C-alpha positions as CSV (number, residue, x, y, z in Angstrom):
1,M,-6.7,1.4,16.7
2,A,-8.7,1.1,19.9
3,E,-11.4,-1.5,20.4
4,F,-13.9,-1.3,23.3
5,E,-16.5,-3.8,24.3
6,A,-19.0,-4.1,27.2
7,S,-21.9,-6.4,28.0
8,R,-24.9,-6.1,30.3
9,G,-27.8,-8.3,31.2
10,M,-31.2,-6.9,30.3
11,P,-34.5,-7.3,32.1
12,A,-36.5,-8.5,29.1
13,E,-36.4,-11.0,26.2
14,S,-34.1,-10.3,23.3
15,T,-36.8,-9.1,20.8
16,I,-38.0,-6.4,23.3
17,V,-34.4,-5.3,24.0
18,F,-33.6,-5.2,20.2
19,G,-36.8,-3.1,19.7
20,V,-35.6,-0.5,22.1
21,A,-31.9,-0.6,21.1
22,S,-32.7,-0.2,17.4
23,D,-35.4,2.6,17.7
24,V,-33.6,5.8,16.7
25,A,-36.5,7.8,18.2
26,V,-35.5,6.7,21.7
27,M,-31.8,6.4,21.4
28,D,-31.1,9.8,23.0
29,R,-32.5,8.3,26.2
30,W,-29.8,5.7,26.6
31,L,-26.8,6.8,24.4
32,P,-24.0,8.8,26.1
33,R,-24.8,12.3,27.1
34,G,-23.3,14.6,24.6
35,L,-24.5,12.5,21.6
36,H,-27.7,13.2,19.8
37,V,-28.9,10.9,17.0
38,S,-31.8,11.4,14.7
39,D,-33.2,9.5,11.7
40,A,-31.9,10.7,8.3
41,G,-33.6,8.1,6.0
42,P,-33.0,4.5,5.2
43,D,-29.8,3.2,6.7
44,R,-28.7,6.7,7.8
45,V,-28.7,8.8,10.9
46,E,-27.5,12.2,11.8
47,A,-25.3,12.7,14.8
48,E,-24.3,15.8,16.7
49,G,-23.1,16.9,20.1
50,D,-20.0,17.2,22.3
51,L,-18.9,13.6,21.6
52,V,-19.0,14.0,17.8
53,P,-15.8,15.4,16.3
54,G,-16.0,18.6,14.4
55,E,-18.8,21.2,14.2
56,G,-22.5,20.7,13.3
57,T,-24.4,17.6,12.3
58,H,-22.7,14.6,10.7
59,E,-24.1,11.8,8.7
60,G,-23.7,8.2,9.9
61,L,-24.5,4.8,8.6
62,F,-27.1,2.8,10.5
63,R,-28.4,-0.7,10.0
64,A,-30.7,-2.7,12.3
65,Q,-31.0,-6.4,11.4
66,E,-34.0,-7.8,13.3
67,D,-33.4,-11.4,12.2
68,Q,-29.9,-11.2,13.8
69,L,-30.8,-8.9,16.7
70,R,-27.9,-6.8,15.6
71,V,-27.4,-3.0,15.1
72,E,-24.4,-1.6,13.3
73,W,-23.3,2.0,12.8
74,G,-20.5,4.1,11.6
75,G,-19.5,7.6,10.7
76,R,-20.0,8.4,7.0
77,D,-17.9,11.5,7.2
78,H,-15.8,10.2,10.1
79,P,-14.9,6.7,8.9
80,N,-12.6,6.1,11.8
81,Y,-15.6,5.3,14.0
82,A,-17.8,2.2,13.9
83,G,-19.6,0.0,16.2
84,W,-22.2,-2.8,16.7
85,L,-24.7,-3.9,19.3
86,Q,-25.7,-7.5,19.6
87,V,-28.6,-8.9,21.7
88,S,-28.7,-12.5,22.7
89,D,-31.2,-14.5,24.8
90,S,-30.4,-15.5,28.4
91,A,-32.4,-17.6,30.9
92,S,-35.9,-16.9,32.2
93,G,-37.0,-14.3,29.7
94,T,-33.9,-12.0,30.1
95,S,-31.2,-11.2,27.5
96,E,-27.8,-9.8,27.2
97,V,-26.5,-6.9,25.1
98,T,-22.9,-6.6,23.9
99,V,-21.7,-3.3,22.5
100,H,-18.5,-3.0,20.5
101,I,-16.8,0.3,19.4
102,S,-13.9,0.7,17.1
103,L,-11.9,4.0,17.1
104,L,-9.4,3.7,14.3
105,D,-7.7,7.0,15.1
106,E,-7.4,6.3,18.9
107,P,-4.3,4.4,20.2
108,E,-5.0,1.2,22.1
109,G,-4.8,2.1,25.8
110,G,-4.8,5.8,25.0
111,K,-5.8,8.6,27.4
112,R,-9.5,8.4,26.4
113,S,-9.8,4.6,27.1
114,A,-11.2,4.9,30.6
115,E,-13.6,7.6,29.4
116,V,-14.9,5.5,26.5
117,R,-15.3,2.4,28.8
118,E,-17.3,4.5,31.3
119,L,-19.5,5.9,28.6
120,L,-20.3,2.4,27.4
121,D,-21.1,1.2,30.9
122,R,-23.4,4.2,31.6
123,S,-25.1,3.8,28.3
124,L,-25.8,0.1,28.9
125,D,-27.2,1.0,32.4
126,R,-29.5,3.6,30.7
127,L,-30.5,1.0,28.1
128,A,-31.5,-1.4,30.8
129,D,-33.5,1.3,32.5
130,E,-35.3,2.1,29.2
131,V,-36.0,-1.6,28.5
132,N,-37.4,-1.9,32.1
133,R,-39.7,1.1,31.4
134,R,-40.9,-0.5,28.2
135,V,-41.6,-3.8,30.0
136,E,-43.4,-2.1,32.9
137,G,-45.4,0.1,30.6
138,S,-46.7,-2.9,28.6
139,G,-47.8,-4.9,31.7
């Protein structure tokens, strides 16, 4: 099993960042390229793209807990994949996001490790950009 985790400072308070991170309608703007997610009803999303194993659309579990500033997800038909995103407050109206991914069928330190880490870092960069757009747009 391989575990991946990355953190990044965000240019807004935690509730704003959580609002962006948990909004399925804007996730395609910051998730890794090759992954498309859409709303499929309460606590469910559909995922498709080059990063999703197999053909077609796959159902995933999705839970956003506003009181904990936490988002959790996993593959319903691919149970070897799960993750979470946690937002926490930092100083001066900023916050920090930590993302954790578990790939149960990937060996620790496997050949895809560097690729997954890079995807996490790029996604957090795009999330920070999306949060910044949200903050600039409200001011």
